[in-house]
C-alpha positions in Angstrom: -16.4 89.4 -17.7 -17.7 85.8 -17.7 -20.7 84.9 -19.8 -23.5 84.2 -17.4 -25.2 82.0 -20.0 -22.3 79.5 -19.7 -22.4 79.1 -15.9 -23.0 75.6 -14.6 -26.3 74.9 -12.9 -26.0 73.7 -9.3 -28.3 70.8 -8.8 -28.6 67.8 -6.5 -28.9 64.4 -8.1 -32.2 62.7 -7.7 -32.3 60.2 -4.8 -29.6 62.0 -2.8 -29.8 64.5 0.0 -27.5 67.2 1.5 -27.2 66.9 5.3 -27.4 69.8 7.7 -25.2 70.2 10.8 -28.3 69.5 12.9 -29.0 66.2 11.2 -25.3 65.1 11.3 -25.1 65.8 15.1 -28.4 64.0 15.7 -27.1 61.0 13.8 -23.8 61.0 15.7 -25.6 61.2 19.0 -28.0 58.4 18.1 -25.2 56.2 16.8 -23.1 56.7 19.9 -25.9 55.3 22.0 -26.4 52.3 19.6 -22.7 51.7 19.7 -22.7 51.5 23.5 -25.3 48.8 23.4 -23.5 46.8 20.8 -20.3 47.0 22.8 -22.1 45.9 26.0 -23.1 42.7 24.1 -19.4 42.1 23.2 -19.5 43.1 19.6 -16.4 44.6 18.0 -16.2 47.4 15.4 -15.3 46.5 11.8 -15.4 48.3 8.5 -15.2 47.3 4.9 -14.7 49.4 1.8 -17.6 51.1 -0.1 -16.7 49.2 -3.3 -16.7 45.4 -3.8 -16.3 43.1 -6.8 -19.8 42.9 -8.3 -20.0 39.1 -8.1 -19.4 39.3 -4.3 -22.8 40.9 -4.0 -24.4 37.6 -5.0 -28.1 37.4 -4.7 -28.5 41.2 -4.6 -28.0 41.3 -8.3 -31.1 40.6 -10.4 -29.3 39.1 -13.4 -25.7 38.3 -14.1 -25.9 39.8 -17.6 -27.2 43.1 -16.1 -24.5 44.0 -13.6 -25.7 47.6 -13.2 -29.3 46.8 -12.3 -29.9 47.6 -8.6 -26.3 48.6 -8.0 -24.0 51.4 -9.2 -21.3 49.5 -11.1 -18.2 50.2 -13.3 -15.3 48.3 -14.8 -11.7 48.8 -13.7 -8.6 48.7 -15.9 -8.7 44.9 -15.8 -12.3 45.0 -17.1 -13.5 43.5 -13.9 -16.9 44.7 -12.6 -16.9 46.7 -9.4 -19.9 48.0 -7.5 -20.8 50.4 -4.7 -22.0 48.3 -1.8 -25.7 47.6 -1.8 -25.7 46.9 1.9 -23.2 46.2 4.7 -23.8 42.5 5.0 -22.3 41.2 1.7 -19.0 43.0 2.2 -18.9 41.6 5.7 -19.5 38.1 4.4 -16.6 38.5 1.9 -14.3 39.8 4.7 -15.1 36.9 7.0 -14.6 34.3 4.2 -11.3 35.9 3.2 -10.0 36.0 6.8 -11.7 32.9 8.1 -8.6 31.2 9.6 -7.5 34.1 11.8 -10.9 35.4 13.0 -12.5 34.1 16.3 -15.5 32.0 15.8 -18.2 33.0 16.4 -17.2 36.3 14.9 -19.2 39.1 16.5 -18.9 42.5 14.8 -20.7 45.8 14.1 -20.3 48.4 11.3 -22.0 51.5 10.1 -21.8 53.4 6.8 -23.3 54.5 3.5 -25.0 52.0 1.1 -26.1 52.7 -2.4 -29.1 51.5 -4.5 -29.4 52.1 -8.2 -33.2 52.3 -8.1 -35.9 54.8 -9.0 -36.0 57.3 -6.1 -39.3 58.4 -4.5 -40.7 59.8 -1.3 -38.6 58.3 1.5 -36.7 56.2 -1.0 -33.1 57.3 -1.6 -30.2 56.1 -3.6 -27.8 56.7 -0.7 -28.5 56.0 2.9 -26.8 54.9 6.1 -27.1 51.6 7.9 -25.8 50.4 11.3 -25.4 46.6 11.5 -24.5 43.9 14.0 -23.7 40.3 12.9 -22.8 37.0 14.5 -21.1 34.5 12.1 -20.5 30.9 13.1 -23.3 30.1 15.5 -25.8 27.6 14.2 -28.3 27.6 17.1 -31.2 30.1 17.4 -29.7 31.4 20.6 -27.8 33.9 18.4 -31.1 35.0 16.8 -32.8 35.4 20.2 -29.8 37.5 21.3 -30.2 39.7 18.2 -33.8 40.3 19.1 -32.9 41.2 22.7 -30.2 43.6 21.6 -32.7 45.3 19.2 -35.0 45.8 22.2 -32.2 47.2 24.3 -31.2 49.6 21.5 -34.8 51.0 21.4 -34.9 51.6 25.1 -31.4 53.0 25.3 -32.6 55.6 22.7 -35.4 56.6 25.0 -38.3 54.7 23.3 -40.4 53.3 26.2 -42.1 49.9 26.3 -45.4 50.0 24.5 -44.0 52.3 21.9 -41.9 49.7 20.1 -41.9 45.9 19.5 -39.4 43.5 18.1 -41.5 41.1 15.8 -40.0 37.7 15.2 -40.9 35.0 12.6 -39.1 32.2 10.8 -38.9 31.8 7.0 -39.1 28.0 7.5 -42.7 28.5 8.9 -43.6 30.5 5.9 -42.1 27.9 3.6 -43.9 25.2 5.4 -47.3 27.0 5.0 -46.7 27.5 1.3 -45.8 23.8 0.9 -48.9 22.8 2.9 -51.2 24.7 0.5 -49.5 23.2 -2.6 -47.0 25.8 -3.5 -43.8 23.8 -2.9 -41.3 22.8 -5.6 -39.2 24.9 -8.0 -42.1 25.2 -10.4 -43.9 27.4 -7.9 -41.0 29.7 -7.1 -42.5 32.7 -8.8 -45.9 32.3 -7.1 -44.3 31.9 -3.7 -42.6 35.2 -4.2 -45.9 36.8 -5.2 -47.5 35.3 -2.1 -44.7 36.5 0.3 -44.9 40.0 -1.2 -48.6 40.1 -0.6 -48.2 39.0 3.0 -45.6 41.8 3.4 -48.3 44.3 2.6 -50.4 43.4 5.6 -49.6 46.6 7.5 -50.2 48.7 4.4 -53.4 47.2 3.0 -54.8 45.2 5.9 -56.2 41.6 5.7 -58.7 42.3 3.0 -56.1 44.0 0.8 -53.8 41.0 1.3 -56.6 38.7 0.3 -57.1 40.5 -3.0 -53.4 40.2 -3.7 -53.4 36.5 -2.9 -56.4 36.1 -5.3 -57.0 37.8 -8.6 -55.4 41.1 -7.8 -56.0 44.5 -6.3 -56.9 48.0 -7.7 -55.0 50.8 -6.0 -58.2 52.9 -5.8 -60.0 50.1 -3.9 -62.6 49.6 -6.7 -62.4 48.0 -10.1 -61.0 50.4 -12.6 -59.6 52.9 -10.0 -55.9 53.4 -10.1 -53.3 50.8 -11.2 -54.0 47.1 -11.0 -51.6 44.7 -9.3 -52.0 41.2 -10.5 -52.4 38.7 -7.6 -51.1 35.2 -6.9 -54.2 33.5 -8.2 -54.8 31.3 -5.2 -58.1 29.5 -4.5 -60.4 30.6 -1.7 -59.4 27.6 0.3 -55.7 28.4 -0.1 -56.2 32.0 0.8 -58.2 31.1 4.0 -55.5 28.7 5.2 -52.7 31.1 4.3 -54.3 34.1 5.9 -55.1 32.0 9.0 -51.4 31.3 9.3 -50.4 34.9 9.9 -53.7 36.3 11.4 -53.1 34.1 14.5 -54.5 33.8 18.0 -54.6 36.9 20.2 -54.3 36.6 24.0 -57.6 36.4 25.9 -58.3 38.6 28.8 -56.6 37.2 31.9 -54.6 34.7 29.9 -50.9 34.4 30.9 -48.2 34.9 28.4 -47.1 31.3 28.7 -50.7 29.9 28.2 -51.1 32.3 25.2 -47.8 31.1 23.6 -48.7 27.5 24.2 -52.0 27.9 22.3 -50.3 30.0 19.7 -47.7 27.4 18.8 -50.2 24.6 18.9 -52.3 26.4 16.4 -49.3 27.3 14.3 -48.0 23.7 14.3 -51.4 22.6 13.0 -51.0 25.0 10.1 -47.7 23.5 8.9 -48.5 19.8 9.8 -46.8 17.2 7.5 -44.2 19.8 6.3 -40.8 19.0 8.0 -39.4 22.5 7.3 -42.5 24.2 8.7 -42.3 22.0 11.9 -38.6 22.9 12.3 -39.5 26.6 12.0 -42.1 26.4 14.7 -39.7 24.5 17.0 -37.1 27.2 16.4 -39.6 30.0 17.2 -40.6 28.2 20.4 -37.0 28.1 21.5 -36.5 31.8 20.7 -39.6 32.7 22.7 -38.4 30.6 25.6 -34.9 32.1 25.6 -36.3 35.6 25.4 -38.8 34.9 28.3 -36.0 33.4 30.4 -33.9 36.5 29.9 -36.8 38.8 30.9 -38.0 39.9 27.5 -41.7 39.3 27.4 -44.2 39.5 24.5 -44.5 43.3 25.2 -40.9 43.7 23.9 -40.3 40.6 21.6 -43.3 39.2 19.9 -43.6 36.1 17.8 -45.5 37.2 14.6 -46.0 35.0 11.6 -46.8 38.0 9.3 -43.1 39.2 9.3 -41.6 38.8 5.9 -38.1 39.9 5.1 -35.5 39.2 2.4 -37.7 37.1 0.1 -34.7 35.2 -1.4 -32.1 35.9 1.2 -33.0 34.8 4.8 -33.0 31.1 5.6 -34.4 31.0 9.2 -35.5 33.4 11.9 -36.3 36.9 10.8 -37.0 39.9 13.0 -38.1 43.5 12.7 -38.0 46.5 15.0 -41.3 48.4 14.7 -42.2 51.8 16.3 -45.8 51.7 17.6 -46.0 55.2 18.9 -47.9 57.8 16.8 -45.2 60.3 15.8 -45.5 63.6 13.9 -43.7 63.4 10.5 -41.9 66.3 8.8 -45.2 67.9 7.8 -46.6 67.6 11.3 -49.0 64.8 10.4 -49.4 62.0 13.0 -48.3 58.7 11.5 -47.1 55.3 12.5 -43.4 55.1 11.4 -43.4 51.3 11.4 -40.2 49.4 10.8 -36.9 51.1 11.6 -34.7 48.1 11.3 -34.6 44.3 10.9 -32.7 41.3 9.9 -32.5 37.5 10.3 -30.5 34.4 9.6 -28.6 34.2 6.3 -26.8 30.9 6.4 -26.0 30.9 2.7 -24.1 34.2 2.3 -20.7 33.4 3.7 -21.0 29.8 2.5 -20.9 31.0 -1.1 -17.2 31.9 -0.5 -16.3 28.9 1.6 -18.0 26.0 0.0 -19.1 24.7 3.4 -22.0 25.6 5.7 -21.3 28.9 7.6 -24.3 29.9 9.8 -24.8 33.7 10.3 -27.4 36.1 11.7 -27.6 39.8 12.0 -29.7 42.9 11.8 -29.5 46.4 10.3 -30.9 49.7 11.5 -32.1 52.3 9.0 -30.2 55.2 10.5 -32.0 58.1 8.7 -35.4 56.7 9.3 -34.8 56.0 13.0 -33.1 59.4 13.4 -36.2 61.2 11.9 -38.5 59.3 14.3 -36.4 60.1 17.3 -36.1 63.8 16.4 -39.9 64.0 16.0 -40.3 62.3 19.3 -38.0 64.9 20.9 -35.4 62.2 21.8 -32.6 63.7 19.8 -32.6 67.4 20.7 -29.4 69.1 19.4 -30.6 72.6 20.0 -28.1 73.1 22.8 -25.2 73.0 20.4 -24.2 76.5 19.8 -22.0 78.0 17.1 -18.5 79.3 17.7 -17.6 82.5 19.4 -16.6 84.9 16.6 -13.7 87.3 16.9 -14.5 90.2 14.6 -11.7 91.4 12.4 -11.9 95.2 12.9 -8.5 95.9 11.5 -6.9 94.0 8.6 -3.2 94.6 9.1 -1.0 91.7 9.9 -0.2 92.8 13.5 -3.9 93.1 14.3 -4.9 89.8 12.7 -2.1 88.1 14.7 -3.4 89.6 17.9 -7.0 88.4 17.1 -5.7 84.9 16.4 -3.8 84.8 19.7 -7.0 85.6 21.6 -9.0 83.0 19.6 -6.3 80.5 20.4 -6.6 81.2 24.1 -10.4 80.5 23.9 -9.7 77.3 22.1 -7.1 76.2 24.6 -9.8 76.7 27.3 -12.1 74.3 25.3 -14.3 77.1 23.9 -15.3 76.9 20.2 -14.0 80.0 18.5 -13.0 81.4 15.2 -11.7 84.7 13.7 -13.7 86.2 10.9 -11.7 85.6 7.8 -13.9 87.3 5.2 -13.2 90.8 3.8 -16.5 92.5 4.8 -17.1 95.3 7.3 -18.5 95.2 10.8 -22.2 95.0 9.8 -21.6 92.0 7.5 -19.5 90.4 10.2 -22.3 90.7 12.7 -24.7 89.1 10.2 -22.2 86.3 9.7 -22.0 85.7 13.4 -25.8 85.5 13.6 -26.0 83.0 10.8 -23.3 80.9 12.5 -25.4 80.8 15.7 -22.5 82.4 17.6 -23.3 82.9 21.3 -21.2 86.1 21.4 -18.7 88.1 19.4 -15.4 89.7 20.5 -14.6 93.2 19.3 -11.3 95.1 19.5 -10.9 98.2 17.6 -8.1 100.8 18.0 -9.5 102.4 21.1 -9.9 99.0 22.9 -6.5 97.9 21.8 -4.9 101.1 23.3 -6.7 100.4 26.5 -5.7 96.7 26.6 -9.4 95.7 26.5 -11.9 93.9 24.3 -15.7 94.2 24.0 -17.8 91.1 24.5 -21.3 91.2 22.9 -23.8 88.6 24.1 -25.8 88.0 21.0 -28.5 85.9 22.7 -29.1 88.4 25.4 -28.9 91.2 22.9 -31.6 89.6 20.8 -33.9 89.2 23.8 -33.4 92.8 24.9 -33.9 94.1 21.3 -37.5 92.9 21.6 -38.0 95.1 24.7 -36.3 98.3 23.5 -38.4 100.2 20.9 -36.6 103.6 20.8 -33.5 103.6 18.5 -31.7 106.2 20.6 -32.4 104.2 23.8 -31.0 101.2 22.0 -27.8 103.0 21.1 -27.3 104.4 24.5 -28.0 101.2 26.4 -25.6 99.0 24.3 -27.4 95.9 25.7 -25.5 92.8 26.6 -22.2 94.4 25.6 -19.4 95.0 28.1 -15.6 95.6 28.2 -13.0 93.4 29.9 -9.3 93.3 30.1 -7.6 91.1 27.5 -6.4 88.8 30.2 -10.0 88.3 31.4 -11.4 87.4 28.0 -11.6 83.6 28.6 -13.3 84.0 32.0 -15.8 86.6 30.6 -16.7 84.4 27.6 -17.2 81.4 29.8 -19.5 83.4 32.0 -21.6 84.4 29.0 -21.8 80.7 27.9 -22.8 79.5 31.3 -25.5 82.2 31.7 -26.9 81.2 28.3 -26.9 77.5 29.3 -28.7 78.2 32.5 -31.3 80.2 30.6 -31.9 77.4 28.2 -32.3 75.1 31.1 -35.0 77.3 32.6 -36.7 77.4 29.2 -36.8 73.6 29.0 
């Protein structure tokens, strides 16, 4: 007998999750819808391996002498560093550069898959998660960025999220860089402070304008008052710098009765005054104006695609327009609390990534959807109901001899050929345990054939759903045994028709319940 003290402990690594059949089906249903939108826009599927050479990940690595920081890495037999992909964009950039001569330009592709982060896990922060990306490589103009924003809006609506419950927010890193330069934070010597400022702006939704002001100044206490909680050191800007910076992303709001066009004209005039005398900032404003005009001309108004200077993404990564898909609806989370889910995807222009491999300018833009986060939001909104997926019909193994098992498998095969999910019980337990197994599998019905049914050329079909309903109405045990609820006999040749009738009746009942 084995020593129980030596048994291995089953435990899930921190930062990883096991997925249930319901979650897998919900993700597949959601991704099928997203894929249809991508295909409508002319994007083609592509896939790259989970592992890349570490140096191909480029700016995603904090330091070259710490190749395992941020990513899961190892060395192969040639002592070259390999890493699990950190996202889907860097492998795509490597693929495009490696196959540049044979690919159509622009190269429009989409991909989905797991990515891995070697970071400290926490609530909602995992070391493995799924992304679904779309990218256009080889288009320098912002028409490609405008199209990405439009496609994100179409994805939201295809998934059943109505207008007013989402918005695609668009900004331009050049505008942010121009504002920072205008307040005296240009140049390489201020690179660290610029990052601190951008991180502070990125906390606007979390901490509000006053919280951002604190982070731009001396710093912020987590508890809200001095000495309460942890202290986050700020960027150390002056009051004048803070006012000008906050004014750049807390911009005009439309007045009552003001048209979208009049609002945008005033908006861009005000934004241009903020970045005056900074060429990069002026270029960013011009690009945002063009994106707004392209979206408006295509029928995507500010209620769907909104220019928002507070959007900050990829602090050292994006080079131009950036965009973010945000859910505005109040949605119950897993604990039933009503929350704002916020961002479920985003992206932007990254003209430097493919260029690292080519040694020449290669413009690119794309966005990524956080699959798990969006799936959770859609499930909680009731947009991804997978409850109509039933388990397989279970053929009970009443007799264990080879002849009987072969006969059971033949009947199961007939059900499968008719397109009905079915399986034969393959365990070694008796009837009571087999019925319990069928319940746990969510089986709509079970098929029973003992010796008496076999001699008569019949089978028993037991409707588990109807049986469960009737069980609540019958209180007397004797009455229950005599009634044999929802169980009937049919000839073997009528099995498929009988099972199909049970499934159709259950489907109709679910429809009435909905």
